[in-house]
N, C-alpha and C positions, 0 to 999 in steps of 0.2 A: 465529423471527427477531425480534428487536426492532425496531419500527418509530421512524422520527422523527417526532415530532409536530409539527405545523404549528398554531401557536398564535397567531390573528387579535387585534390589539389595537386598541381604537378608543375615541374619547371621545365621547359622545353630543352635545356641543356641535356638533359637525360635522355631525349628522344621520344619523339611521339609514338613511334612502334612498340617501345619499350612499356611505356606508362598506359598505353591503350590497352595492351595485352593484360596487365595487372589489373586494369579496371572491369574487364570481361570477366576475371576471376571472381572478383569482388560482387559483379550484378549477379553471378551464378549462386552465391550466398544470400544475396538479398531476396531472390524470386519468392522465399517462404514468407517473407515480412511485408506488412503492408505500411511500405514506405516509399518515398520520391527520390529517386537518384537523379542528381543534375547533371549537367554537361560539365565537362574538366574545367575548373579554374585555373587559369595560368598567367592572370597581371593582375594589375591594380585598379583598373577599370572595371575587369570583369567581378572582382573582390566587392567591389562599392556596389554593384547591381545586385549580385546576390544575396547581400547585407538588407537590402530593402525587401527581399522574399520572405526573410525569418520573421515570424509572429510569435505564436503562443509554443512553439516547443522548441528544445536544444537543439542546435543543427550537430549534425554527425559529419566531422571532417576526417576525410579519408586523406591522410599523407601519401600519395602514390610515391612521392619521389623526395628528396632533401629539397632545399633552397625554396621552401614554401611556408615558412613561419609567418614573414610578412603577410603573405595573403590570408593566413588564418587571423591575424591579430586585427588586419582591417575588416574582417567578415564579423567578429564577436564584437568589436569596439562599436561598431555602427548598427548591429543589430538590435531589436527589439527586447530578445531574451536574454542577453548579455551573458549568457554561461556557454558552455560548449563539451562536446563530447570527442574525442581525437581516438582514431583508430590508426594505429603505426604497425608496418611490419619489419622485418630485419633485412630488408635491401635497400641501396641507392641512397642512406641516410635518411631513410623515411622517420626513424624514431628520434634521430638528433634534430630534426627539423621541429616535431611535435613538442621536444622538452624545450627547445629555444622559445618557441610560442608560448609556450606555458609560464616560463620565467618572467618574460615580459608583460603578458595579462596580467600576472600576479599583481605587478606594481600598479595596475589599473584598478583593481579589486575584481575581476572578471575571474571566474573559475573556469578551468581546464582538464578535464577529467581524461585520462589517457588508458587506454586499453593496447594490449601488444600480442603481436604473434609472431612466429617466427618467419615463416613465409605465406605468400596469399593462400596458397591450397589449403593452409591448415588454419585458417582464419574463422572457421564456422563457430566453435564454442564462444570466442573472443565477441563476434559480430553478435550472437545470440546474448551475450551479457549485456552487451552496452546497451542495445535496442531496449531490452527490458527495463533496463536503469533509466534511459532516454524517457520511455512511456512513463514511467512511474512519476518520474519528476514534472513531467507534463500533466498527468492527470490531477495532480493536487492544485494547480494553478486555475482560476478561474471556474471552479465547481458551483452548481447551484445544490446546497444542501437543504431539504426540508427537516424542520424540526418541529415534531408532534408535542403538541400537549402546554409548552409555557406562554404565558400571557406577553411576557417580553424577552428579547434576544438576551442569551446569555453575555457576559463581558467577552468571554474567550471570542465569540463572533466578530467581536473588533478586532481582536488579534490576527483572527484567521483573514479577512479582509486586508489587513495591513500587509501581512506578510506573503499570503499567496494570492490576494486578489479573488479571494473565494467569498461567494454570498451564501448566508442562511436565511432563510424564509420561514417565517412562523406558519403553521399548520394546527387550527383549533383540534381537539379531541373531537370535538362534534362533528366536524366535516368528516374526519375517518369513520367514525360510527355510522354516519348518515351514508356515507359510500358503502359500508359492510352491509348494510340493511338490503342493498340493491343485489347483493352477490346471490347467485340462484343455487338451488340443491344440487344441481348436475356438478357444477364447477367446485362446490364444496366436497363433495364426494369424490371428486378428481384428485382436490388435495389431499383429502383424507388418505387415498391409495398410496400417493407418493409418499406420504408421512410415514404411512404404515409400512413401506418398503425399507425404511430406513431405521425407524425403532420400533420398539415393542409398543403396543397401545393397550396390553391387558390392563383390566379393571381401571378404563378410564370413565370419565362423565361424558356421553355423547353430546349433549347439549351444550357443555361447556367447550368440547374438543372444535365443535360447529362453529360457534362465538369466535373462537381464536382461529379457525382457519377463515371464517369470513372477514376478519381484522386481517390478515395476512394477505389476502386477494385484493382487500381494500387500498392497502398500502402499496401494494403492487403497483394496481391500477393509478393512483395518484402519482407517483415515481414517473408513470407514462405520460399522464393527459399534464403533468407540470412540467416535464422535461427535466428533472432531477436527475442529479448523477449520483447521489446517495441520499441516506434517511437516517435520523436519529428521533429516539422518543425519550421524554422525561417519564419515564416508565412507574415509578413510585407515587406520584398523584393519580394515575391512570389504573392501578391494581389497588389502591385504596378505595376508589370510588366505585368501580366495577367488579370488583373481587373476584377477578382473574388477570394473569401476567399475559404482557406480549412477547413473552420470551419465546416460545415456540415459531410465531411469526416474524422475528428477527431472524431467528435459527434457518429458517426457510429461505427466507430473501438472503441470506449471505450463503444461502448452499446454492444457490442458482446464480451466484454472480453480481446480485443488488447489493450493495455494501449497505448496512443497517445495525447501527449502534443502538447501546442501551443507555439509560442515566443521561441522554442529549449531550453525550461526552464526543464533542469535536475532535478532541487531540487524537482519542484512539481511533476514530473515523479515519482522521488521515494516515494511520499507521495502518489500518484496514485496507485502505484503498492501495496504497503502497504493497501491503503483502499478495493481494490479489494480482498486482500487476507482475511482480518478482515471481510469484509461486504458484497462481492459480487458485490460490486458499484465501478465505477473508482473514485468517488469522483469529486468535481468540482473545477478546478482552478478559483480564483477570487480575484481581486483587492481592496482593500479597497479604498472606494470612497468618503465617508463624514461620520462626526461623529457629534454626538448630544445625551449630555448627556451620557445616557447608551447605546445607540443605534449606532450601525455601519452599515453602509450602503456599500456592497459590490458587485460589477459587474464582468460580462464577457461575450464575445460574443460565446462563446460554452458550451454546457452542454450534456452529455449523456442522449437521450430522457427518458430511464429508469428512470431517477432521477426527472423528471417533470410530470405534468399535464398540460393539456391544453396547449400544445405546437405549435408555429407558425414559421414559416420563415420569416424572415425580414432582413433589409438591416445591413451591419456592420455599427459600429459606427462611427470610425473615418474616414472611406473612403466612407461611403454610399455604396460600393459596394454589390452585392450579395454574399452571404447569409450568414446571423447568425440565430441564434436560442432564441426565446424568450418563456420564460414558466415558471409558478409557481412550487415552488419546493414541493415534497409530503410529507417530514415528518416535524413533530416540532422541535424535537431535533437533535442538530448535534453537531461534533466537528469540530473548525475551528483551524487547524494546519499549521504550516510552517518550514522550514529549514532552516539552515544559508547558506550563500554562501560557505563556505568551509566544509561544511556538519558536522561540528563536533557537532552542537547543534540542537535538535529539540524543538518545542515550540507548546503548546497545550491550547485551554478553551474550555468547554461547552458552546452553545451558545442556544437560543432558536428563531426561523422564528416568526417575528411579521407580516410580508406582504411580497410577494415576486411578481416576473413578469415583465413587461415592466412599471415601477411606473415613470421614468423621461426620456424624449428625451435625456437627455445630458449625459447618460452614456452608458456602454455597454449593450448589449440588455437583458441579462438575470441578474435581479436583485434582491438583497434579503436586507432587513432590519434585522439585528441581535440584538437579545437584551441579555446583557451581565450584568452578576453580578458585574460588578464594573464601572469606569468612561470609555466608549470609548476613551476619548482625553489620558489617560493611557498607553491604547492598543498600540496607534500611537507611545507614547513614548519608549516602550519597546521592540516594535514588530520588529523582526529580518530577514524579508524578506518582499517585495512588494507583490508578490504571495502567497497565501496562500490557502489550499487545506479543501473544506468542506466535511468531512465525515459523513454520516447518523449514527445517535446513539452517546451515550456517550463511546468511545472508548480512553478517556484520561490515564487509567490504562493500557489498551493494549501497548497503544504507549510509554508509559515509559518503559514497560518492553522491548520491542522491540528495543527502544533507548539503554536499558543498555547491552542486547544482541549484539549489533552492537557496543558496546563500545565508544557511543556518548553521550553528555550531553542531559538532560530534563530539560525544562523550562514549569512550571505550570504558564501561562499567569495570571491567577486568582490571584493566591498567591503572585507572583510578584508585581501585581498592587496594592495591597492592604500593600506590605511593606512601 
């Protein structure tokens, strides 16, 4: 796993004793994170040498003192990633240097996202945020994603490769089913106990649920064997042929941190990967289904059990085949986000949950009524995708930073709706 590199920058004019003492404070903050802290960069030659070490992750530039903007510019201009995160504090012109570096890097088209804190001892929360943002941006680059089902890659796989240098790999349904046949009864029963601890399994067809759990375990094994970072499945051809759905298998994978998207949706998969890095939750893929005033109803047939309360198994909406998940969302505040078909734009807005669960029999089985700060009809006018991903909490600012680091556009649905 590629690590984020923390690169301290300092001017000797400010005194070695001062900046080394500041660095020790930052190192204490960094101990809880899996990052590598390099030696202090103080001159142009050291900047050039450090730039050669930066590979597939955005560097975290720590502006220990002022007089360091040129060092930052050299590092980012000559590095492979060509984007960076800055951490600045309120002493010794740290923030001034970060702003100077950003203004000049902007002219080269190199983004520098700045996080601030008042003084080093209080930088803990800023450090946590910037590392989560950096890891999320790093995670979607150079991914290996398995797509189960299609005979050829969808067109969006080409855009995924162009924008994020991530690779989609075709996996036939038959390979997964063949692997599922090898799953032993003991493993299935253990998986059933895990599922039972999260969802009500009353009145289920045991034969069908065992098939679904075999599918889940087979998919997990394929992820490990093929060294995949995430998985997607073209689920409708699968359920039409086999008369049961992969919804539960996907939900269980997402629940344990293996990102898995339905409908072979690579765009939502990218957002789910980001959600996992930012919040620890996979996020929930859902379709806008109805609008009224400032309320938007979204729905879909699978969700990670960790994101819901009082979950049950029920039939899949369109097919009425077994099984899908219905449940009430746990949190009150979420970020609704989407990404364009060509991966060049991300959009998001903050929403509140008015109610959720199985509200209507005429939609996918987990449903949520979202309260917006603007007309829901306006969102339909400006939405950049059908599938959206619901992420716990208000992470709009983090998403904007991630989009900037990835070199893609960012749209605030709320601001655009009010124009």
